[in-house]
N, C-alpha and C positions, 0 to 999 in steps of 0.2 A: 380469587383466592378463597379457599374453603378452610373453615376452622372447626375444631372440635370444642364444644362447650359442655362443660360438666353440669349435669342437672341434679338437683336434689333427689336422692333415692326415694324419699317419700312421695315427692311430686311425680316422679317417673312411675312408681308403683300405682298411684291413683290413676294416671293416664292409661296405664296398661289395663287396669281393672275396667275403666270406662270403655276402652277399645274392645274388650272381651264381653261387655254386657250392653250398656245403654247405647253405645255408638253403633251397635248392630242395627238399630232402628234408623236406617238412612233412606228408606223408600218413601218419599213424600206422596206418592200416588196410592199407597196402600189404603185399602178401606175394608174393614173386616166384614162388611155387609156383601162384598162382591168376591172375596177370596174363594168362595165355594165354586165359582164358575169354572176357572181353569182346572181346579182339582177334580170337579165332577166330569168335565170333558176328558181329562186324562184317564180317569177311572173307566169311562165308557169305551175309550180307545183300547185299554188293556183288555177289557172283557170281550170286545168284539175280535181283537187280535187272537185271543186265546181260543175263541170259538172257530175262527177260520183255520187255525192251526190244527185244532182237534178234529174238525170236520172240513177237510179241504174242499172248497167250492169248485164248481165247474168252470166259472168264469173268474179266474184268479186276479187278473188285472183289474176287473170291475170291483172286486172285494177291496183291493188296495186303494182304489179311488174313493170308495166309501169310508175306509179307515182314515183317509186324509182329511175328512170333514171334521171330526172331533179334534184331531191333532192340530189342524190349522186354527181352529177356534182357540184352543188352549195356548197355541204358540203366540197369537196376537193379543192374548190377555195375560201374558207371562208377568207383566208388571204388577198384576193384582194378586199374585199368589202369596207373597210373604212381606214382612216389614224390612227385609234385607235385600239390597239390590244385587249383591253377588249370588245369592241363592237363586234369585229370579233369572239372572243371566245364565247360570249353569243349568237351570231348568230349561230354558229356551234351547240351549245347545243339546241337552239330553233329548228333547223332543225330536229334533231333526235327525240326530244320530240313530235313535230308536226306530223312527219311521223308515229311514233308509235300510236298516237292518231287517225290518219286517218285510219290506218290498223285496229284499234279497232272498229271504227265507221262502216267501210265498211264490214269487213270480220267476225267480231264476233257479234256485235250488229245488223249488216245488216240493217243499217239505211235506211228508206224509207220516203220521204217527205209526210206529212200528207195532202193529197189532197182529195177533195170531188168527183171530176170527173176525169176520166182518161185523158181527154183532157184539164185539168186545164192549165191556161196560164203559159208561161215561167216565168213571174215575180213571181207568187206564188210558183213555184217549187224552184227558185233561192232563194227566201226569206227564205223558209224552210231549204234549204241546207246551207245557210250562218249561220244559228243559230248554227250549229254544226261544222262549218269550223275551228273555234278556240276554241274547247272544250266547247261547250254550254251545256244546261241542258238535262239530261236524267232522269227524276224523277223515271221511272220504275226500274232503276238500282241503284238509290241512287246517281248518278253522277250529282249533281246539282251545277251549278256555277252561282253566287257566293254561297259558303256554307251559310246555314241559319244563322249561328252566325255572319257572316260578312254583312248581309243585312243592308241597310240604307234607309233613307227617304229624303236625300238631293235633293234639286232642281238642275237643270242642272247648273245654275250659281254657286251655292255653291260647287257642285261637282267638277267643273273645277277649281275653285279657290283653293280649298283645295288640289287637286292633283298637281296643278302647283306649289304651295308653297312647297308641300312635295318633289317633284322632285328637287327643287332648294336647299332646306336646307339639304337634304340627300347627294346631290352631294358636297355641301360645307363641310359637316362633313367628308366625305371620304377624301377629299384633306387636310383638317385641321389635321386629325390624321396622314397622311403621313408627313406633315410638322413637327408636333410635335415629332414624332419618329426619324426623320432624323436630325433635327437641335437643339432639346432641350434635348434629351437623348444621353448621351455619354457612350459607353462601354469601359472598360479598356482593353479588348482584343476581337478579332473577334471570333464569334461563327461559326465555319466551320469545316467540316470533317465528315467522315462516323461514327466516334465514337460518335458524337453528337446525332445520332439516337438512341443510347442506354442510358437508364436512370437507371434502377434498378441494372444492373450488374456493373455500374460504381459508385455506392454509396460509400462514401459520396461526391466524386469528382463532381458528376453531380449536386450537390446542389449549385454550384457556382452561384453567383447572375447574372452574365452575361448570363449563360445558362437559368436560370429561367426567366429572362426578355425576352429572345429570344423565349422561349416556350410560354410565355404569349402573346407576340406581334403577333406571328404566329397564335395563337388561336383567338385573337381579329380580325386579318385580315380575317381569314378563316370563323369564325362564325358571326362576327358583320359587318365588312366592306363589305363582299360579300352580306350579307343580305341587307344592305343599298343600294348597287349598283343595285341589282335586284328589290328592292322596288322602286328605282328612275326610272328604266326602266318601271316598271309596271305603275307608275304614268304618265310618258311621253306618253305611248301609250293609257292610259285611256283618257288623255286630247285630244290626236289626234283622236281617234275613236269616242268619244262622241262629241267632238268639231265639227267634220265634219258631224255629224248626222248619222253615220253608226250604232251606238249603242245608247241605252238609258242609263241613269246613273244607273238604276237598273241592267243592265247587268254586271256591274263592281263592285267589292268590293272596300272598302277604303284601304285594306291592302292585300298584297300577302302572308304574313307570319302570323302564329298564334302568340299569345302573348308568349314572352320569359319565362314568369312566369309559363307556362305549361310544361317546359322542366326540370322536376326534375328526369328524368331518360333518358338514351340514347334512349330507345324505344319511349318515349314521345317526345324527341327532334326531332326525325324524323317524328313521327306520328301526333303530335299536333302543333309543332312549325314550322318546315321547310315546304316550299311550297310542295304541293302534286300534281303538274302537271302531274307527271309520274305515280302516283299511280294506277289509274283506267286502263290506257292503258297497263302498264307493268304487273300488276297483272292479268289483263284479259287474256293476252297471256300466262302467267305462269299457270293459272288455266286450260287452254286447255291442257297443257302438263301433269299436275299432276292429274286432275280429269277425263279427256276424254282419253287421250292416255295411261296414266299409271293406270287409274282406282283406285286411292288412295282413301281410306275411310277417312271420317272426323275425325280429332284428332290432337294431338300435333305434331306428326311427319309431317303430311301434312302441317300444318301451318309453322313449322320451315323451311321445304324444299321450300315452296312458298316464304317466306320472304327472305331466302337466295338467291333464283333465282332472285328475284327483285333487291336485292343489287348487285348481280353478273352482271346482264344485264346492270344496271346503271353504274357499274364500267367499263365494256367493252365499253359502249358508251363514257364515259369520256376518256378512252384510245384512242378511235377512234378520238376524237377531238384533243388530243395531237399529235397523229400521223399525222393527216391532217395538223397541224400547223408546224410540224417539223419531217418529216419521218425518218430522220437520227439521231434524238436526243438520241435514245436508252433508254429513261426513260419512255415510254408511258404506260408500263404495271404495273408500280408501283401503280397507282391510282386504278387499278382493285383490286389488293390485299387489298388496304386500304378499299374499299367499302365492299368487302366480309368479311373483318375482323370486320365490325360493328356488325355482328351477335354475336361475342363473348361476348361483354358486355351485349347485350340484353339477351342472355342465362344466363349469370351470374346473372343478375338482376332478371330474372324469378325464378331462384333457391333460391336466397336470400330472395325475397319477399314471396315465399312459406314458407320457414322455419321460417321467422320472424312472419308471420301470425299464424302459428301453435304455436310458442313460446308464443305469446301474448294470445292466446286462452287458452293455458295450464296453464299460470300464472295468468289468469283472468285480464289481462291489457285491459282497455277500451281505445278506440280511442277518447281521449279528444282533445280539440282544440289545446292545447299546445303540445301534443304528435304528432299530425298531422303536426304542424309547424316544430317541430324538425326533423321529417322524411323528410319533404320537404327541409329543410336546408342541411341535410345530402345528399339528392339526388342532390341538386344543386352543392354541393362540389364534388360529385362523377362525375357529368357530366363535370364540368370544369377541374377536374383532369385528366379524361380520355382524353378529347380533348387535353390538354396540352401535354400528353404523345404521343397520336396517330398522331396528326397533325405534331408535330415536327419529329416523326419517318418517316412519309411519306416524308416530305420536304427534310430532310437530306439524306434519302435513294435515293430519286429521283435525288438530286444533285450529289450523289456519282455515280449512274449508268451513268448519263450523262457525268460526268467527266471522267469516265473510257473509255467510247466510244470516247470522244474527244481526249484523250491521245493516244488511239490506232490508231486513224486516223492520229494524228501527226506523230506517229512512222512510219506508212505506207507511208505517204508523204515523210518523211525524208529519208526512205530506198529507195523509188523510185527516189528521186533526187540524192542520192549517187550513185545509179546504173546508172543513166543516165550520171553522171559526169565521172564515171569510164569507161563507154563504149565510151565517147567522147574522153578521154585521150588515151585509149588503142586502 
């Protein structure tokens, strides 16, 4: 049973203040004497990438291999960047997304600066190169950023004020939800253990209100709080780059994510709502494998394989981030299985939609306004239900894997200590 407990507003305000200030210092690995290392490696990577974009090398793949050196160094030192673990986690994700995009620009699209004369000045070359350094527009491939539907006409002042306000209030909402769930919601028992990863096989026991709240809370954190966090980062950097004059307001969208109302299926959740920073670069590399190396013909099989590969690569990259943060944690592969598993509901949806369309046609049912609304409501319930099942399964499985590794290490340490004591006595 869960209960709502009223907390003193003054106490809640103090906790909210701490969450927005002192509690940001949650990275025990941080050492201000080493923070310069990943920062410098990233700067070196940016400068080298700008150079190979401005002056395309003869051996493009070799240049990307060279770019991988500082990026890899920064990636495996991500924990040293800042005092906040969420910032470091996002930084690690940014590195592999950015590197994948640079590989896409240089080796697949073979970007060349649009110059009139071969001896055009350095400034013109660097200006053209900068346009694609952080995923700029490629109209000929459809890779236009910001997407057309996110275009705006705000002036620079309006743009900066809106994004500054957005960064602040989204950060506030993240902290407020944490305070609400920690101090206002009381569970009658802890929700912990490998069995909590199982739902259907434990029915009706798994319908316990504590477990249902836990699944709901994990889904909110995964799908909403993370979205607010990335949106706030997006707004912060929009203010930084536009404020410094590096970009124009038209180079940035007002939103990183699509409308949540578009997510009435898992496929649309990823395709229409979630950010698509990895889509063009990951799918571009995937298409090299399926269409050029394997010579697969256009069709459903190729599309399913390409989508599965994109999810798989994304999962592997997320696993790499967890490994870089804690190489001995033992739980880094779980997230890969979770991402690959996203194809299961996508396939189920495709089959269900196909049969539903045939059924409507056979029965002469027209797509009226109310039928479409009912279909969308069913879709929203499906997406929420699937996430409440899959996110909780991932989190509790990950915790179980990490717990088993931790206990095994404890046994090894205890055995080693006992051996040392026995050797000392005898």
